[in-house]
Each structure stands twice: as C-alpha cells, then as structure tokens.
SESERO-606299 format. One record per residue (C-alpha): x, y, z. Coordinates in nm, 3 decimals. Example, Ala and Ser with C-alpha at 12.3 -4.5 7.8 and 13.67 -1.06 7.14 Angstrom:
// residues 2
       px       py       pz
    1.230   -0.450    0.780
    1.367   -0.106    0.714
// end
This chain:
// residues 730
       px       py       pz
   -6.349   20.775    4.053
   -6.065   20.976    4.218
   -5.952   20.671    4.413
   -5.947   20.461    4.088
   -5.738   20.727    3.908
   -5.497   20.749    4.209
   -5.461   20.368    4.218
   -5.409   20.329    3.843
   -5.150   20.613    3.859
   -4.961   20.427    4.141
   -4.984   20.080    3.986
   -4.884   20.184    3.637
   -4.640   20.460    3.735
   -4.833   20.706    3.513
   -4.924   21.073    3.594
   -5.281   21.122    3.710
   -5.334   21.378    3.436
   -5.254   21.110    3.178
   -5.487   20.862    3.336
   -5.770   21.111    3.355
   -5.730   21.205    2.990
   -5.706   20.840    2.875
   -6.007   20.729    3.074
   -6.210   21.007    2.913
   -6.106   20.889    2.565
   -6.200   20.534    2.651
   -6.536   20.637    2.795
   -6.606   20.835    2.481
   -6.584   20.514    2.285
   -6.240   20.545    2.124
   -6.052   20.226    2.047
   -5.716   20.147    2.196
   -5.530   20.144    1.858
   -5.674   20.487    1.774
   -5.582   20.636    2.114
   -5.231   20.488    2.099
   -5.164   20.614    1.756
   -5.358   20.938    1.714
   -5.407   21.078    2.064
   -5.051   21.072    2.191
   -5.067   21.438    2.273
   -5.357   21.369    2.503
   -5.220   21.049    2.671
   -4.860   21.159    2.683
   -4.755   20.897    2.429
   -4.887   20.588    2.617
   -4.810   20.267    2.414
   -5.088   20.019    2.306
   -4.954   19.767    2.560
   -4.984   20.017    2.846
   -5.324   20.131    2.729
   -5.454   19.771    2.723
   -5.324   19.715    3.077
   -5.479   20.041    3.193
   -5.809   19.944    3.027
   -5.818   19.604    3.197
   -5.732   19.746    3.538
   -5.992   20.027    3.494
   -6.258   19.769    3.436
   -6.142   19.549    3.736
   -6.135   19.851    3.970
   -6.476   19.974    3.853
   -6.622   19.630    3.915
   -6.452   19.621    4.253
   -6.617   19.954    4.354
   -6.955   19.830    4.225
   -6.921   19.512    4.431
   -6.821   19.706    4.738
   -7.141   19.915    4.714
   -7.352   19.604    4.661
   -7.205   19.437    4.976
   -7.235   19.751    5.183
   -7.600   19.789    5.076
   -7.671   19.422    5.166
   -7.511   19.443    5.511
   -7.681   19.775    5.578
   -8.021   19.621    5.495
   -7.952   19.352    5.745
   -7.894   19.620    6.008
   -7.528   19.505    6.063
   -7.329   19.787    5.895
   -7.070   19.946    6.130
   -6.797   20.204    6.081
   -6.537   19.918    6.102
   -6.705   19.721    5.815
   -6.728   20.038    5.609
   -6.358   20.108    5.658
   -6.265   19.753    5.581
   -6.465   19.763    5.259
   -6.306   20.094    5.164
   -5.960   19.961    5.214
   -6.013   19.627    5.030
   -5.795   19.602    4.728
   -5.937   19.286    4.568
   -6.274   19.116    4.500
   -6.149   18.827    4.726
   -6.108   19.067    5.021
   -6.453   19.208    4.968
   -6.600   18.863    4.966
   -6.423   18.771    5.291
   -6.572   19.079    5.453
   -6.919   18.982    5.325
   -6.882   18.615    5.430
   -7.038   18.647    5.776
   -7.341   18.838    5.633
   -7.394   18.634    5.319
   -7.709   18.420    5.313
   -7.599   18.071    5.386
   -7.718   17.725    5.290
   -7.796   17.488    5.580
   -7.487   17.433    5.799
   -7.442   17.295    6.149
   -7.416   17.650    6.275
   -7.737   17.771    6.104
   -7.919   17.469    6.246
   -7.791   17.561    6.598
   -7.897   17.916    6.553
   -8.246   17.800    6.457
   -8.253   17.611    6.784
   -8.189   17.928    6.972
   -7.831   17.845    7.081
   -7.667   18.176    6.969
   -7.697   18.333    7.326
   -7.517   18.022    7.464
   -7.241   18.066    7.206
   -7.203   18.432    7.314
   -7.164   18.323    7.680
   -6.894   18.080    7.584
   -6.700   18.327    7.369
   -6.723   18.601    7.633
   -6.570   18.360    7.895
   -6.704   18.554    8.195
   -6.947   18.318    8.358
   -6.825   18.123    8.664
   -7.128   17.904    8.680
   -7.047   17.565    8.526
   -7.125   17.545    8.150
   -7.326   17.227    8.192
   -7.569   17.418    8.423
   -7.588   17.721    8.199
   -7.665   17.494    7.901
   -7.964   17.336    8.082
   -8.162   17.654    8.015
   -8.129   17.585    7.640
   -8.264   17.228    7.652
   -8.614   17.181    7.522
   -8.797   16.847    7.591
   -8.997   16.700    7.318
   -9.324   16.708    7.527
   -9.285   17.088    7.580
   -9.243   17.168    7.212
   -9.463   16.919    7.037
   -9.742   17.163    6.967
   -9.558   17.484    6.978
   -9.228   17.430    6.794
   -9.100   17.243    6.485
   -8.928   16.913    6.561
   -8.593   17.025    6.409
   -8.570   17.304    6.663
   -8.561   17.059    6.963
   -8.236   17.059    7.179
   -8.255   16.714    7.344
   -7.980   16.753    7.611
   -7.702   16.962    7.753
   -7.444   16.796    7.532
   -7.640   16.889    7.212
   -7.682   17.246    7.341
   -7.307   17.293    7.400
   -7.214   17.118    7.069
   -7.448   17.348    6.879
   -7.317   17.659    7.048
   -6.962   17.553    6.961
   -7.067   17.496    6.597
   -7.181   17.861    6.584
   -6.849   17.971    6.726
   -6.649   17.756    6.484
   -6.839   17.913    6.190
   -6.789   18.269    6.330
   -6.419   18.202    6.355
   -6.416   18.077    5.995
   -6.610   18.377    5.868
   -6.398   18.637    6.051
   -6.228   18.843    5.777
   -5.938   18.945    6.008
   -5.848   18.582    6.074
   -5.874   18.485    5.707
   -5.659   18.771    5.601
   -5.392   18.686    5.855
   -5.401   18.309    5.782
   -5.369   18.377    5.404
   -5.070   18.594    5.473
   -4.907   18.319    5.677
   -4.979   18.063    5.408
   -4.849   18.274    5.122
   -4.521   18.326    5.318
   -4.467   17.979    5.458
   -4.690   17.719    5.293
   -4.538   17.445    5.073
   -4.702   17.266    4.792
   -4.630   16.896    4.789
   -4.691   16.687    4.470
   -4.686   16.308    4.448
   -4.756   16.065    4.165
   -5.072   15.854    4.189
   -4.868   15.569    4.027
   -4.491   15.629    4.045
   -4.420   15.332    3.817
   -4.596   15.484    3.521
   -4.371   15.715    3.302
   -4.533   16.033    3.194
   -4.432   16.388    3.093
   -4.486   16.483    3.459
   -4.191   16.285    3.592
   -4.030   16.580    3.753
   -4.335   16.629    3.969
   -4.365   16.268    4.107
   -4.195   16.375    4.429
   -4.190   16.750    4.428
   -4.219   17.031    4.680
   -4.175   17.402    4.671
   -4.288   17.706    4.875
   -4.590   17.861    4.715
   -4.430   18.208    4.729
   -4.155   18.093    4.488
   -4.358   17.865    4.267
   -4.343   17.988    3.906
   -4.648   18.010    3.693
   -4.548   17.745    3.443
   -4.509   17.484    3.724
   -4.848   17.581    3.867
   -5.019   17.517    3.535
   -4.818   17.196    3.480
   -4.919   17.061    3.821
   -5.281   17.166    3.769
   -5.287   16.974    3.439
   -5.124   16.663    3.591
   -5.377   16.667    3.868
   -5.661   16.705    3.619
   -5.535   16.410    3.423
   -5.527   16.210    3.751
   -5.155   16.163    3.730
   -5.056   16.383    4.017
   -5.200   16.445    4.374
   -5.147   16.783    4.533
   -5.140   16.888    4.893
   -5.065   17.225    5.052
   -4.875   17.195    5.384
   -4.935   17.495    5.602
   -4.789   17.604    5.936
   -5.090   17.473    6.128
   -4.952   17.518    6.481
   -4.867   17.878    6.410
   -5.213   17.947    6.265
   -5.398   17.781    6.559
   -5.173   17.968    6.811
   -5.263   18.297    6.640
   -5.642   18.231    6.668
   -5.616   18.102    7.025
   -5.414   18.405    7.132
   -5.684   18.639    6.994
   -5.987   18.448    7.136
   -5.891   18.264    7.468
   -5.888   18.492    7.772
   -5.682   18.310    8.024
   -5.743   17.978    8.204
   -6.119   17.949    8.238
   -6.366   17.661    8.223
   -6.415   17.761    7.859
   -6.046   17.727    7.753
   -6.053   17.357    7.651
   -6.386   17.394    7.474
   -6.250   17.691    7.278
   -5.920   17.516    7.191
   -6.110   17.218    7.048
   -6.349   17.447    6.871
   -6.058   17.649    6.708
   -5.905   17.317    6.586
   -6.242   17.210    6.450
   -6.294   17.544    6.278
   -5.953   17.520    6.124
   -5.970   17.160    6.010
   -6.333   17.149    5.899
   -6.407   17.498    5.770
   -6.101   17.724    5.725
   -5.836   17.486    5.585
   -6.042   17.340    5.300
   -6.168   17.691    5.203
   -5.815   17.843    5.228
   -5.675   17.553    5.022
   -5.931   17.630    4.750
   -5.873   18.001    4.757
   -5.492   17.963    4.743
   -5.510   17.716    4.458
   -5.752   17.946    4.279
   -5.540   18.253    4.341
   -5.220   18.079    4.222
   -5.394   17.953    3.912
   -5.542   18.297    3.836
   -5.200   18.462    3.867
   -5.039   18.189    3.661
   -5.303   18.216    3.393
   -5.255   18.592    3.377
   -4.892   18.539    3.325
   -4.939   18.268    3.065
   -5.189   18.487    2.877
   -4.943   18.777    2.881
   -4.668   18.547    2.751
   -4.895   18.409    2.490
   -5.001   18.755    2.386
   -4.656   18.891    2.352
   -4.548   18.579    2.150
   -4.854   18.594    1.925
   -4.784   18.964    1.850
   -4.429   18.892    1.755
   -4.538   18.609    1.531
   -4.809   18.823    1.368
   -4.555   19.089    1.297
   -4.307   18.856    1.135
   -4.171   19.009    0.817
   -4.341   18.908    0.493
   -4.140   18.734    0.222
   -4.232   18.940   -0.080
   -4.204   18.899   -0.463
   -4.143   18.521   -0.443
   -4.339   18.228   -0.579
   -4.365   17.973   -0.298
   -4.434   17.602   -0.275
   -4.641   17.528    0.034
   -4.535   17.184    0.158
   -4.772   17.021    0.414
   -4.583   16.705    0.535
   -4.757   16.375    0.609
   -4.694   15.994    0.607
   -4.966   15.769    0.480
   -5.182   16.024    0.313
   -4.902   16.193    0.132
   -4.749   16.538    0.137
   -4.975   16.812    0.009
   -4.831   17.067   -0.234
   -4.957   17.419   -0.330
   -4.790   17.670   -0.551
   -4.865   18.026   -0.467
   -4.756   18.327   -0.679
   -4.609   18.652   -0.541
   -4.966   18.799   -0.503
   -5.090   18.501   -0.301
   -5.286   18.345   -0.587
   -5.302   17.971   -0.603
   -5.136   17.841   -0.928
   -5.143   17.468   -0.874
   -5.191   17.191   -0.619
   -5.089   16.828   -0.600
   -4.997   16.542   -0.357
   -4.664   16.357   -0.353
   -4.553   16.044   -0.148
   -4.183   16.084   -0.058
   -4.240   15.955    0.305
   -4.330   15.624    0.458
   -4.500   15.390    0.379
   -4.487   15.470   -0.003
   -4.128   15.619   -0.013
   -4.193   15.727   -0.371
   -3.890   15.953   -0.359
   -3.778   15.971   -0.727
   -4.123   16.032   -0.876
   -4.187   16.301   -0.598
   -3.857   16.470   -0.685
   -3.952   16.484   -1.057
   -4.297   16.628   -0.983
   -4.143   16.907   -0.769
   -3.860   16.986   -1.021
   -4.122   17.025   -1.298
   -4.324   17.255   -1.080
   -4.014   17.461   -0.985
   -3.934   17.498   -1.358
   -4.285   17.565   -1.471
   -4.376   17.832   -1.217
   -4.027   17.977   -1.147
   -4.044   17.884   -0.783
   -3.798   18.050   -0.546
   -3.900   17.918   -0.208
   -4.043   17.624   -0.013
   -4.252   17.676    0.304
   -4.243   17.353    0.491
   -4.490   17.288    0.775
   -4.342   17.186    1.103
   -4.587   16.902    1.196
   -4.582   16.525    1.141
   -4.312   16.405    0.899
   -4.159   16.756    0.892
   -3.808   16.626    0.944
   -3.818   16.373    0.671
   -3.980   16.628    0.435
   -3.709   16.885    0.519
   -3.442   16.630    0.419
   -3.625   16.538    0.107
   -3.671   16.906    0.004
   -3.300   16.973    0.066
   -3.217   16.704   -0.188
   -3.470   16.857   -0.434
   -3.313   17.198   -0.392
   -2.961   17.050   -0.471
   -3.095   16.897   -0.792
   -3.272   17.219   -0.884
   -2.934   17.391   -0.873
   -2.763   17.123   -1.087
   -3.044   17.037   -1.332
   -3.224   17.372   -1.356
   -2.949   17.613   -1.255
   -3.195   17.760   -1.010
   -3.136   17.879   -0.653
   -3.419   17.773   -0.430
   -3.435   17.794   -0.055
   -3.670   17.669    0.220
   -3.796   17.782    0.553
   -3.977   17.591    0.826
   -4.315   17.746    0.899
   -4.539   17.676    1.203
   -4.852   17.497    1.086
   -5.038   17.543    1.411
   -5.409   17.586    1.334
   -5.368   17.508    0.964
   -5.584   17.205    0.981
   -5.852   17.399    1.183
   -5.851   17.678    0.909
   -5.864   17.411    0.626
   -6.196   17.285    0.744
   -6.344   17.624    0.838
   -6.627   17.802    0.667
   -6.381   18.078    0.570
   -6.152   17.841    0.392
   -6.453   17.681    0.207
   -6.553   18.042    0.094
   -6.195   18.122   -0.025
   -6.120   17.788   -0.193
   -6.467   17.617   -0.274
   -6.313   17.399   -0.550
   -5.997   17.293   -0.357
   -5.995   16.977   -0.145
   -5.984   17.042    0.238
   -5.660   16.847    0.252
   -5.484   17.078    0.016
   -5.589   17.403    0.189
   -5.340   17.344    0.469
   -5.054   17.371    0.217
   -5.190   17.696    0.081
   -5.210   17.838    0.430
   -4.848   17.729    0.501
   -4.720   17.902    0.191
   -4.922   18.220    0.252
   -4.792   18.238    0.614
   -4.440   18.269    0.480
   -4.549   18.536    0.220
   -4.762   18.738    0.466
   -4.785   18.598    0.817
   -5.032   18.864    0.946
   -5.279   18.839    0.660
   -5.289   18.456    0.695
   -5.282   18.414    1.069
   -5.576   18.645    1.131
   -5.791   18.371    0.962
   -5.719   18.142    1.251
   -5.842   18.148    1.612
   -5.560   18.320    1.788
   -5.561   18.039    2.053
   -5.457   17.800    1.774
   -5.144   17.989    1.674
   -4.938   17.768    1.912
   -4.680   18.000    2.056
   -4.801   18.003    2.415
   -4.755   17.823    2.741
   -5.044   17.605    2.860
   -5.285   17.813    2.658
   -5.546   17.537    2.670
   -5.539   17.529    3.050
   -5.622   17.890    3.111
   -5.950   18.078    3.132
   -6.055   18.061    2.762
   -6.271   18.371    2.783
   -5.986   18.587    2.926
   -5.749   18.432    2.675
   -5.980   18.511    2.375
   -6.033   18.873    2.500
   -5.659   18.931    2.544
   -5.564   18.778    2.205
   -5.825   18.978    2.019
   -5.656   19.284    2.160
   -5.316   19.158    2.055
   -5.432   19.082    1.699
   -5.604   19.416    1.675
   -5.285   19.599    1.788
   -5.069   19.408    1.539
   -5.306   19.458    1.245
   -5.335   19.837    1.311
   -4.961   19.873    1.369
   -4.901   19.746    1.011
   -5.214   19.889    0.846
   -5.405   19.724    0.557
   -5.438   19.778    0.188
   -5.810   19.842    0.159
   -5.827   19.711   -0.198
   -5.660   19.370   -0.137
   -5.740   19.291    0.236
   -5.971   19.009    0.318
   -6.272   19.050    0.560
   -6.065   18.847    0.811
   -5.798   19.118    0.810
   -6.028   19.423    0.785
   -6.239   19.317    1.084
   -5.941   19.379    1.316
   -5.904   19.746    1.202
   -6.006   19.994    1.473
   -6.376   20.087    1.439
   -6.452   19.807    1.192
   -6.643   19.493    1.290
   -6.714   19.173    1.095
   -7.025   19.313    0.932
   -6.856   19.636    0.819
   -6.549   19.430    0.692
   -6.778   19.225    0.469
   -6.959   19.535    0.351
   -6.627   19.696    0.249
   -6.535   19.388    0.032
   -6.889   19.384   -0.122
   -6.864   19.756   -0.200
   -6.514   19.692   -0.350
   -6.653   19.408   -0.562
   -6.950   19.619   -0.689
   -6.776   19.949   -0.743
   -6.411   19.859   -0.824
   -6.111   19.977   -0.643
   -6.155   20.231   -0.361
   -5.977   20.553   -0.468
   -5.960   20.743   -0.141
   -6.033   20.691    0.229
   -6.337   20.917    0.239
   -6.502   20.676   -0.005
   -6.537   20.435    0.291
   -6.818   20.664    0.416
   -7.035   20.522    0.138
   -6.993   20.169    0.281
   -7.316   20.059    0.463
   -7.287   20.083    0.847
   -6.951   20.272    0.824
   -7.042   20.605    0.965
   -6.842   20.913    1.078
   -6.743   20.765    1.418
   -6.617   20.432    1.268
   -6.438   20.639    0.989
   -6.251   20.853    1.248
   -6.134   20.532    1.422
   -6.030   20.337    1.116
   -5.914   20.595    0.853
   -5.552   20.619    0.957
   -5.502   20.245    0.954
   -5.642   20.205    0.597
   -5.394   20.227    0.309
   -5.501   20.328   -0.042
   -5.224   20.271   -0.302
   -5.254   20.419   -0.654
   -5.539   20.635   -0.525
   -5.618   21.005   -0.538
   -5.410   21.110   -0.235
   -5.043   21.012   -0.185
   -5.084   21.072    0.192
   -5.315   20.775    0.202
   -5.013   20.540    0.148
   -4.907   20.643    0.497
   -5.049   20.636    0.851
   -5.117   21.011    0.847
   -5.476   21.053    0.969
   -5.718   21.260    0.753
   -5.748   21.509    1.043
   -5.371   21.589    0.985
   -5.367   21.607    0.606
   -5.361   21.994    0.605
   -5.075   22.004    0.853
   -4.881   21.730    0.658
   -4.920   21.931    0.332
   -4.814   22.251    0.515
   -4.500   22.069    0.636
   -4.421   21.948    0.277
   -4.473   22.298    0.143
   -4.240   22.435    0.402
   -3.957   22.229    0.260
   -4.063   22.287   -0.099
   -4.255   21.978   -0.195
   -4.612   21.862   -0.267
   -4.783   21.545   -0.144
   -4.762   21.402   -0.502
   -4.379   21.403   -0.466
   -4.420   21.117   -0.213
   -4.479   20.882   -0.507
   -4.140   20.958   -0.653
   -3.874   20.733   -0.496
   -3.586   20.970   -0.582
   -3.772   21.274   -0.440
   -3.858   21.077   -0.120
   -3.489   21.039   -0.038
   -3.440   21.411   -0.060
   -3.768   21.475    0.141
   -3.642   21.232    0.404
   -3.310   21.419    0.443
   -3.478   21.764    0.454
   -3.728   21.646    0.712
   -3.455   21.510    0.933
   -3.312   21.864    0.958
   -3.634   22.022    1.077
   -3.648   22.199    1.416
   -3.926   22.008    1.588
   -4.006   22.267    1.855
   -4.020   22.572    1.617
   -4.206   22.384    1.344
   -4.464   22.247    1.582
   -4.538   22.603    1.702
   -4.545   22.733    1.346
   -4.786   22.459    1.226
   -4.985   22.479    1.551
   -4.946   22.111    1.607
   -4.820   21.896    1.896
   -4.451   21.788    1.888
   -4.531   21.416    1.923
   -4.786   21.437    1.632
   -4.534   21.631    1.423
   -4.270   21.359    1.483
   -4.516   21.088    1.375
   -4.606   21.284    1.055
   -4.233   21.334    0.976
   -4.173   20.957    1.031
   -4.458   20.870    0.785
   -4.356   21.123    0.515
   -4.006   20.997    0.539
   -4.108   20.641    0.445
   -4.438   20.653    0.257
   -4.593   20.314    0.209
   -4.349   20.141    0.434
   -4.430   19.815    0.619
   -4.309   19.833    0.974
   -4.254   19.460    0.967
   -3.960   19.508    0.730
   -3.756   19.626    1.032
   -3.808   19.288    1.204
   -3.555   19.000    1.167
   -3.602   18.802    0.847
   -3.664   18.434    0.874
   -3.356   18.208    0.815
   -3.361   18.065    0.470
   -3.197   17.720    0.431
   -3.087   17.507    0.134
   -2.934   17.219    0.334
   -3.039   17.032    0.649
   -2.865   16.975    0.977
   -2.902   16.627    1.119
   -2.939   16.566    1.494
   -2.642   16.329    1.466
   -2.426   16.623    1.341
   -2.468   16.810    1.675
   -2.175   16.833    1.915
   -2.143   17.003    2.250
   -1.968   17.338    2.212
   -2.094   17.387    1.859
   -2.206   17.738    1.765
   -2.526   17.756    1.558
   -2.753   18.031    1.427
   -3.123   17.978    1.502
   -3.463   18.139    1.509
   -3.654   18.195    1.835
   -3.981   18.001    1.791
   -4.140   18.035    2.136
   -4.070   18.234    2.460
   -4.198   18.111    2.797
   -4.130   18.227    3.150
   -3.860   17.959    3.190
   -3.668   18.021    2.868
   -3.683   18.029    2.496
   -3.717   17.753    2.226
   -3.486   17.802    1.935
   -3.498   17.630    1.592
   -3.140   17.546    1.488
   -3.253   17.321    1.196
   -3.295   16.983    1.362
   -3.625   16.817    1.422
   -3.707   16.964    1.769
   -3.651   17.316    1.884
   -3.370   17.341    2.142
   -3.429   17.504    2.486
   -3.229   17.804    2.606
   -3.309   17.794    2.977
   -3.365   18.130    3.147
   -3.034   18.081    3.323
   -2.855   18.047    2.984
   -3.008   18.353    2.809
   -2.747   18.605    2.941
   -2.447   18.640    3.177
   -2.657   18.885    3.370
   -2.960   18.789    3.587
   -3.273   18.755    3.374
   -3.611   18.813    3.539
   -3.816   18.766    3.230
   -3.693   18.589    2.907
   -3.914   18.828    2.702
   -3.682   19.105    2.809
   -3.404   18.938    2.621
   -3.556   18.759    2.311
   -3.873   18.775    2.107
   -4.026   18.533    1.858
   -3.857   18.559    1.520
   -3.530   18.681    1.661
   -3.225   18.542    1.488
   -2.975   18.433    1.760
   -2.639   18.258    1.802
   -2.646   17.970    2.043
   -2.402   17.712    2.174
   -2.495   17.345    2.221
   -2.446   17.263    2.586
   -2.634   16.938    2.615
   -2.756   16.657    2.388
   -3.017   16.392    2.482
   -3.009   16.150    2.198
   -3.278   15.918    2.346
   -3.533   16.191    2.360
   -3.397   16.391    2.069
   -3.359   16.701    2.287
   -3.088   16.963    2.273
   -2.988   17.219    2.542
   -2.864   17.550    2.415
   -2.699   17.860    2.565
   -2.676   18.221    2.447
   -2.375   18.280    2.679
   -2.114   18.256    2.401
// end
C-alpha cells in the first residue's frame, strides 16, 4: 500500500498525507461528492475532479499489484521464479509490462515451438543459442533424429523427428519463440517504435468521397498522433474505408536483437540471423502492432472520455431560464413540427403539431396557431431543437416573433437547444410514466422546452452518452464511458443540490448515498405524506438509513421547511456551528429567510476574521469558509454564475457572413482540436486550437467551456459545405 500511496502522490502532485486520508475515506464507503464537499479539512480541499482521478488510479494500481502477485505465484509454482523476475515485476508500472514478463511462462496453445519442445528439441535449441560447439550442427542434430521404426511402440507419432533438417528447424522455432517472449526485447522494441514508428493510412478506394478524405494518403509519427485522429482512423478502418499500416525501423530493431544474441562469427551466426528475422516478422511484429494500436486507442479513448465528461458537466451546469413560459419547438419536415407549451414550473399546458416546413409549407396557418398560443399562455420564449429542419424552423420562428411584437405588443425571444437524446427519451419507459397520455412524438418538444428551463433536471433523464457533446463517444469503451459519465452527472447534481419536494427520481438517484430504489421511495413517501418539512424526515424513507443520510443530507434542499439552514448546503453535522456563527454577528437562522437581512448578514460575514473565528468555534478554516459562503447566499443556485444562453429574436443567414465579421456566439462543443461555436447560422463554426488564443494552447478546455459566450471573427467560409472557420484572436 505504501508504494501505491507514494505513486499516487507523485502522479497527482498531492501530499502523501492527503492521499492516505482520502484513501481511508474512500475505503470507509464515503462517496466522492461527500468527500469533496464535507471532508475538505481531511483531504486538504481536493476537488471532485481530482478525487475522481485519484479513485480511478487507486483502483488501477490495486489491480496492478494484485496481478503482480498472481503472476509471481504462477511462475513460482512452475519452479521458474528468480530474483531478476521478482525485481522486474516489482518495477513494472503497467498491466502490459506485467503480461510481457509473464509471457514466457504463460500456458500456451499449440505452436511450432511447443511442438518442437514436445519432440525433445529444447536441448538442441540451447546448444545453438550458446554458440560454443565446434562440431558441425548437422552432426549434433543427428542425435535428435528418431526413426519411425524405433518409436512406433514407445512414442506418439507426433513426437517423431524424421531428419536433421526437421530437428534444426524445430530448435530454431523454439529460439524464435523465446526471442519473441523475452520481456527485455519487447520493452526495448516498443520504446523504439513509440519514438520512431510512423502510421501510414491509405484509402481502400480513393475514388469514393467520404468524410475520411484527409486520411486517404496520410502519415504521421505515432508519438505525435493526437487522440482525435487515432479514433477517426480507427472508425474509418472499421467501416472498411481506410487501411492502416505501422512502419517501424525494422533494421534498427533486428540489429539490436542480433547484437544481444550473436556471439561473433560462428557456424550458428547465419542460422540465428535468419531466426531473429523470422521471430520479428512472424511473432514479434504482428504482436507489437496489435499492442501499439491497442495502447494508442486506449489512450485516445481516455482522452475522449475526459473531454466528453468535461463537456457534459458544463452542459449539465448550464444556467436555468427561470420564471418563463416556454414553447418547445421540435423541428421536422414531413411529419410536422411538434409544439409543447410549458409553464414556469415545468407543467405541460398544451401540445400541438404545425406544418411550416416542406412539403406542406403551411406557413400562414402555422403562424396563426403560434400567435394564438403566445397570447393565450403569455409565452415569453421559444426553445428550438437543433436537429433536422432546425434552420428553416428558426427562420419561421423569427418571423412569428416579429408579428408577436407588432400584433400582440409582446417581446418574445428564442434560443437554440441541443435535442441530442430527446428521441431516445421520448420513447423511454420514464417518459411513458411521466406523460402517459401524451403522444411519443410530442414528448420531444416537452423535453426541449424543459432543457432550456432547467438543463440539469431534464438531461439526467437521458443516458449521458446521448447528450451529444463529446468526441467519438460511440467509438470508445462503452463501459468506461458509462462509469465516467455517471461520476460526472453525480458531481454536477450534487454541486447544484436538489429540492427534495419537487425533484424527480431521475434527479434524486444521482444524489450522494441515494440509489434508484431510494429515489423512488422518497417520491412515494412524498406522495403519501405530503411535503417533506426537514432533512431528518428522510430517515423515515424505506432503505434510507443513517449512512445514506450522512452522505445525502447536505445536497438535499428543503424550501419552506422547519429549518432555514436547509435551503443551503450546510450539512446537519455543522448546524450548531452555523447557528453559533450567526449568533456571533447578532442573527438567528430564521433571518436567512428575510432578503433584506441577508444582505446585512452577507456584509457582516465578509468582515469576519477567519482564523480567530475558526478557533473560537472549534471548526476548521476551510469548513468555516464554506459555511460563510452558504449563509451569505441562502438558497442560491451555483448555475446562476454561469454564462446565460444567448437569446435571439432575429436570424442570421449563412449568406450574410463575411470574412472579417465579428460575431457573438455560444460554445457548443469542445474537442482536443478546437471548439465549435454557434453564431446563429445552421452549422456551428470551428475555432481551431491554433485560433483560440495568441498564446500557445495545449488543451482547448483550458480556454473555453461549453456554454461560454465568446466573440469570434469569421476567417473562412466554405459555401459548398456550409462551413465557417472562426477565430478568437480578435
């Protein structure tokens, strides 16, 4: 365990004392959100992102140590364990290195070498590799020949060595496999390949135009190959559009092995040279190719999963649009645009279908329907899905908004909302339970409207993989992606907190300590007993015991309840200290419900001496700062500090774009090669990584996040493909 702690400390640049304390908390069953928020004194204030990374690496390193012990035990049972092998295992940093060490001792399927060993040719292989005998090899090999007559009754037929040539060939097969299995050689060869190998990509049919055009005649050293290209090449190969080959410095590799094996100019030199080449071509190269491709893919997937997770978290934490009645507008052509009117609480007021797009083009009647709905329900906002027919729908809605201003004297705006996963949700069991009497096709419009009103509450209903803000998310290890995204959603939900009296089971199940069963039980309890009045009442919910309560309590919000502190993230374990703090400045917890008093409380708390007050209250300084932050803004939603979505009333046409034009846009997606920005035309424009800043940018996520409002300059327009290149270097 000490080695793991030391390694984690080095890798994550965290003190060993912090690692030890955090690992203890994890092993005690505490959740990451709980540790991140309420055990800062213990961890030294480690963030949820760092804690997730620590948790993942801890599991990997523990599995690595377990595998080392298994391999050591297996080799020891075979009677082959040496100090050198033990040292190599101890120094191995990856599972791949451990498997390379185990390779020579791993039970093998039938190979040319195992067949030769079964024929008793291993001693001959040893003679050849030692290169000491002066007696001609052909004569030595005669001793290993077994005639059929001699073995008919005493030996199995497949153990016959018919002649000298077969004996020598079998011995060389054994040597070839031993060379291939040598962990020292494999480590060196991999190192050479990672430094110097080049990946070459060609098109299976160069005449066919596809989205992989740039890879039709492509080459790059594998050490510089970015993750998005690796995944794109993999996908193109899987779709049988691309063929991939890794060119390695073969002469250098063979020279290295020859130098280590061949001991001068002996009768064995030529045999060994040919055997080394055979081992390379037949055994090592195919295996190394697979391992390199697998390793590159694994690293690319890890990067893609991190990018997806960061983007998903930003999207989940998008600020809600509160106190507005919204029309959810789900665009389509033939089947019509689905409409849902949602009030400020998220309740469905009305639904319908209109046909302003092709082939019907029933524009006037569709306008009248929407104007009537705007007037009847006092609609303030349109949320337009960004899928099929979105552009045409946006132009149509912009015209409706103009008429609403002139005919109804009403200011209405619109925002484009990602509809990724809306169709999946519409047909889900959850959607059926929520809207049993509403047609499947109309549920998408409801989801789109609610995503604008409260992105977090709505998006948790959808499989995180379907959120659509990633990079090749369908090409990566789906189990790893799911695990990562569950953590991301959990962190986002707990960062915001949930109103226990309005939250759906979909939202509640992501609260620390609460699973799907408990989430459903909370809603059933609420339905049977009315509003929950205080956090401790949760202990009456079936299956929600003291351990779960400790984990979840601080993330639960109870508005209009018995305790004003429960509109904040102050944990029940700190209520007494929070009240002592309020008493110290002359207030009671009930004063937190008075907006005017809160402003004064906020000012008084900002003047507190943290060090002295922490000692006086016998509380940690970090915890005190968190309590002050919560008491200063009771009931606050941290998402309110995020950039608000751009609300539009008019539409920008692609034809209106000009190079050099300065626009304001919203970051919709961040990849490791740049960011996609919505400037109001049909397709998001790309700000390449080289155009994000005047300074060198290693990672676009260091510069922008999803939801950011940015100023961009148009630097390239591709009218044929309806694509626009943007720059943030203004």
